[in-house]
C-alpha positions in Angstrom: 62.8 -12.9 -44.0 61.6 -14.1 -40.3 61.4 -11.2 -37.6 61.6 -12.9 -34.4 60.9 -10.6 -30.9 63.9 -12.1 -28.0 62.9 -11.2 -24.7 65.2 -11.9 -21.0 63.2 -12.0 -18.4 65.5 -10.7 -16.1 66.5 -6.9 -15.1 69.8 -7.6 -14.1 72.4 -5.4 -16.0 75.1 -8.1 -16.0 72.6 -10.3 -17.0 73.4 -14.0 -18.2 69.8 -14.2 -20.0 70.2 -11.1 -21.7 74.0 -11.9 -22.8 71.9 -15.2 -24.4 69.4 -12.9 -25.9 72.3 -10.4 -26.9 74.3 -13.2 -28.4 71.2 -15.0 -30.6 70.6 -11.6 -32.0 74.1 -11.6 -33.2 73.9 -15.2 -34.4 71.2 -14.8 -36.4 71.0 -17.7 -39.0 70.4 -16.3 -42.8 66.6 -15.1 -43.4 66.6 -14.5 -39.5 66.8 -10.7 -37.8 66.1 -11.1 -34.3 64.8 -7.8 -32.4 65.9 -8.0 -28.6 63.3 -6.1 -26.5 64.2 -4.0 -24.1 61.0 -2.1 -22.4 60.6 -4.6 -19.6 61.8 -2.5 -16.9 59.3 0.1 -17.5 55.9 -2.2 -18.1 53.7 -0.6 -15.7 52.2 -3.2 -13.2 49.1 -5.2 -15.2 46.2 -4.2 -14.4 43.0 -5.2 -16.4 41.6 -1.9 -15.8 43.8 -0.6 -17.9 42.9 -2.7 -20.9 41.4 -1.2 -24.2 41.9 2.4 -24.6 43.1 2.5 -21.4 46.4 0.5 -22.2 49.7 2.3 -21.2 51.9 3.2 -24.0 54.8 1.0 -22.9 52.6 -2.0 -22.9 51.1 -1.2 -26.1 54.9 -1.3 -27.1 55.3 -4.9 -25.9 51.9 -5.9 -27.4 52.8 -4.5 -30.9 56.1 -6.1 -31.4 54.9 -9.5 -30.4 52.3 -9.3 -32.6 54.4 -8.1 -35.6 56.9 -10.8 -34.8 57.4 -14.4 -36.7 58.1 -16.1 -33.2 59.3 -15.2 -29.9 62.4 -16.2 -27.9 62.3 -16.0 -24.3 65.3 -16.5 -22.0 64.3 -16.3 -18.4 65.8 -16.9 -15.0 64.3 -19.0 -12.2 63.0 -16.8 -8.9 62.3 -18.7 -5.8 61.3 -21.6 -8.1 59.4 -19.4 -10.5 59.3 -17.0 -13.5 60.3 -13.5 -12.0 57.7 -11.3 -11.7 58.4 -8.7 -14.5 58.3 -11.3 -16.9 55.2 -12.9 -15.7 53.6 -8.9 -15.9 54.6 -9.0 -19.4 52.8 -11.9 -20.3 49.9 -10.7 -18.4 49.6 -7.6 -20.6 49.3 -10.3 -23.5 46.8 -12.3 -21.9 43.2 -11.1 -23.5 45.0 -9.8 -26.9 45.4 -12.0 -29.7 49.1 -11.3 -30.2 49.9 -14.7 -28.3 47.8 -17.1 -30.1 49.1 -19.3 -32.0 52.3 -17.3 -31.9 55.4 -19.7 -32.4 58.4 -19.5 -29.2 61.0 -21.1 -28.2 63.1 -21.2 -24.8 66.0 -20.5 -24.6 68.1 -21.1 -20.7 71.2 -19.8 -19.4 71.2 -21.9 -16.4 71.0 -25.8 -16.2 69.1 -25.4 -12.8 66.3 -23.3 -14.0 64.0 -26.3 -13.8 61.2 -24.6 -12.3 60.7 -22.0 -13.9 61.1 -23.8 -17.4 58.1 -26.0 -16.4 56.0 -22.8 -14.8 57.3 -20.8 -18.2 56.0 -23.4 -20.4 52.4 -23.8 -18.8 51.5 -19.8 -18.5 53.0 -19.6 -22.1 50.6 -23.0 -23.4 48.1 -21.3 -21.7 47.8 -18.4 -23.1 48.0 -20.3 -26.6 51.8 -19.9 -27.6 52.6 -22.6 -30.4 55.4 -23.6 -27.8 58.7 -25.2 -30.2 60.1 -28.2 -27.8 63.5 -27.2 -29.3 65.0 -25.2 -27.1 68.3 -24.2 -26.1 70.5 -24.5 -23.1 74.1 -22.5 -23.1 75.3 -22.9 -19.2 76.4 -19.0 -17.8 75.5 -19.4 -14.5 77.7 -17.3 -12.6 79.7 -16.2 -15.1 80.6 -12.3 -15.2 80.2 -10.5 -18.3 83.8 -11.1 -19.9 83.4 -15.1 -19.5 80.0 -14.7 -21.1 81.3 -13.1 -24.1 83.8 -16.0 -24.4 81.3 -18.7 -23.7 79.1 -17.4 -26.2 81.6 -16.5 -29.2 83.0 -20.2 -28.9 82.7 -22.1 -31.9 80.5 -24.9 -30.5 78.3 -22.9 -28.5 77.8 -20.0 -32.0 76.8 -23.1 -34.0 74.3 -24.4 -31.1 72.8 -21.0 -31.3 72.5 -20.9 -35.2 71.0 -25.1 -34.9 68.5 -23.9 -32.8 67.4 -20.8 -34.7 67.4 -22.6 -37.5 65.4 -25.5 -35.8 62.9 -22.5 -34.7 62.9 -21.0 -38.0 61.9 -24.1 -39.7 59.0 -24.4 -36.7 57.6 -21.6 -37.5 57.6 -22.1 -41.5 
């Protein structure tokens, strides 16, 4: 059984990225279990002086979750052509740890317009030594209300796309 950790880089209540990672968790193929990380909002601002024995519990929980996972899936919005601060902060807590080193990772996108954030996020994660899977997933949810997102994510071709992306990621991990 592969244990995957899915992280939405958005704190918005009706986030398209959060809807996407939740749908991925519901559509995990046989042999995969996806846990959605929900602690982004509670992470304190990264400060290198707070590492080691001073690492806050919320950051330790994130580090432990990434360490235990066989792979990480990140779905991230784009703000001002960049990665949102909350997600970047979470990644910063992992920088000096072994949790990210050679950890398989896959990017999932809920907007076809997030090209700058995609590039920046891929660069950040490669620099951190994540093993970034070339195959990813894009399901356009931009501007959709929760009921619309739910309907789109339940469409048979979208379910198949999610399962195929996850199966490809599982093969990459193995």
